[in-house]
N, C-alpha and C positions, 0 to 999 in steps of 0.2 A: 675940618673945614669939607674936605673932600665930595665925606658921604651927607653933608647938610647942602653942598648942592649940589648934588644927583635927590637928593631929597628933592628939591625946590622944582627941579624939574620936572617928574614924579606926578609931583603931586597938580598937574595940570591938567590931568583927568583923561579919562581913555577917546572924548571926542573926534577929540581931535585921528583919534585911528577910522575912527566913524565915515569924520568924510571922508579921509581917505580910502577905507572897504570901496562905499557908493562911487567917489569916482572911477575905481579901478572896476567899480561892476562896473559901470559903463563901458568904461575898455573891453569887457572880456566879452559882452556882449553883441561890440562892434564885431570884434574879430572875429565871432561866431561869421555877426549875418556873411560878413564879406569873405569870409573865406567858402563857406557854402553855395554861394553864387560864383567866386570863382570856381568850383569843381564844379560846377550842375551849365555852368559854360560851357568849360574846358570840355567834360564827357557829354556835349548832346553828339549821336549823332555819331557819337566816336568807336560806335559796334559795328553802324549800316558802314562808313568808311571802310572802316579795318576788313569788312567780308569782301568788298569791295578790291579794296585791292589785290589780297591773297587769289580770290576771281582771273581778274584781268592778266594779274602773273603767271600766275597758272596758264593761262592761255596763252600767255608769249606776246600778250597786247600791253606793252612799258609805256609806249605816250600818253596810255585812259588812265593806269596805274600813274605819271610821272605829275598829269595836268589835273588830275581830283586829288591828289598831295599839295601841292601848289596853289589849289583856286580857296584849299584848305587855309595852310598855311596861312597865305595872307586874311584870312578871314579868324582865324585867329589869333591876329596877334597883343591883342590885350589879354586875349586868357588861354594860352596856349595849352596844348595840349604836351602828348610826349612821342605821339608820332608820327606828325605829317610832318612836320619838319628833319626827323628823321628816315622817316620815306625820300622825301624830294633829296637829301643827301647819297644817300643809299643807290638810287636807283639813274644819276644823274652822274655817279663820277668813274673815270674814267677809268679806272684799276680797277680789274674784280676780283684783286686779290685775298682772302678771305681778311691776313691780316692789317689788313690798308682797311676795308671796310667796317669794319670791328673798331679800328679806333675814329673814323669818320660818324657810326653809328654814337657811339661813346660822346662826341663832341657834342650834337647834338639834343641827345638827351640831358647832358650836363646842366645841358644853356637851359633849359626845358623849366627843370625838376626846379631851379633858381627859386623861379615864378609859383610851382608849385612850395615852397616851402616857407614858402613867405610866411612871414607872421604869427610860425607855431611854434618858433622858440620862447617867442613874448605869451604867446599859452600855456606852456608848459611854464611860465613861471611864474607867472598867476592862481593854476593851479595846483602849483605845490610849494608855494612862497604865503598867501592870505590864510592857514587858518597857520603860519606863527606870528603874521600881523594883530589876528584877533586875538590869539594868547596872550600879548605880551598889551593889546590892550585893556584884555579883560585883570592883568598885573598890575598894570599902571591904576584896576579902580579902585580895584582891592586897596593897595598900599594907600593911596589915599582914603577908604572906608577906613581904614584900621587906624588911621594919622589922623583925623576930624575926628574918631570918636573915646582918641587920647586929649584930646585938647576938649573935648566934654566933661560933665561932670553929671550923675546919674544919672548917664543914659540908661540904656538895656543893648539889650542883644540888637532887635529890630532896628534899631539904624545901624548897624554893622551890617544885616541879615538885605537891609533893605537895600544900602549900597554895594550888595557884593550884587548881589541879584542883577543890578543896571550894570555893572562890568560886567555880564558874563553876555551880556544880548554881542558882548564887541567877538566869542568866540564864535558865535553861534551866524555873526552875518558873512564874519573868516570861511565857516564852511559854506555858509549860502553859496559866496560866492565860489568860494575851491571847486568843487560838486560837477556844476555844469565846466566852468573851463577844462578838466583832466577828461569828462565822457568826448566836449568834442575835441578833446587834444586825439586821444586816445583810437576817436569816429579820421579826423584825418589824415590821421597818420599809415591806419587802415587804405582809406582807402590811394594814398599815395603811394603806397608798397602791390596795391594789386594792379595802379598802373603805371609801376615799375616794372611789375608782374606780367606783363604786357604786351610789353616795353619790348619785351627782350628777348619775346615769344614773335614776336611778329621781325624784330629786329634778327633772332637766326632763323627762319622764312626767308627772309629775302635776300640775303647772303648765301643760303644756301642755291635760290636759285640761280642766285647771280653766278657760284662760285664756283658750278657745277661746268657749264660752257669751260671753262680756263682751266681743269683741268686736262694737266696729261692722256693723252693716250697709250692706254695698257698694251704692253709688247708682250706678243705669243714667246 
């Protein structure tokens, strides 16, 4: 009874799986394009900004650095980077203690990272699971092919191989969807890690410059 019920469900075939994979592929391409555009916009001019801030802080021109960071923060509201708001927080905070500045910087970076990590988990899910969905479609197709063979008489192996070859298309499409998603996910993850490393380096530089004047004078 139960086996017949599941058999009836599997005899629907793999066609619906193919439609599902096509829909997922469209979603995957849209996510890849959206993330590519986001990282490009968020990183635009960031290297020059970083260099300017370091130069102004080294020269003691704190106002110039704060204004540049504030301007960039406002301009990057839709595509925030990991450094401009952090720079504003560090340079404008009234307390120069290292522990406080570190927490202030962490708050700004975490809020910006939410936008940087957006959709990456969905992209990873697509990349890791679509091969299994394609395999599931192949299994359904094979079950249907053998069931149809059992209901017919006088048919040769050609009808079975034809059904199996059609069902294998689902596995191929699943892999075709997964491979670009996995490549894009790894690339974007690398972008996030690089951005965090650059933000950490700038944070250490700014905290060092702010905290040094606050250190107590050494007594001989």
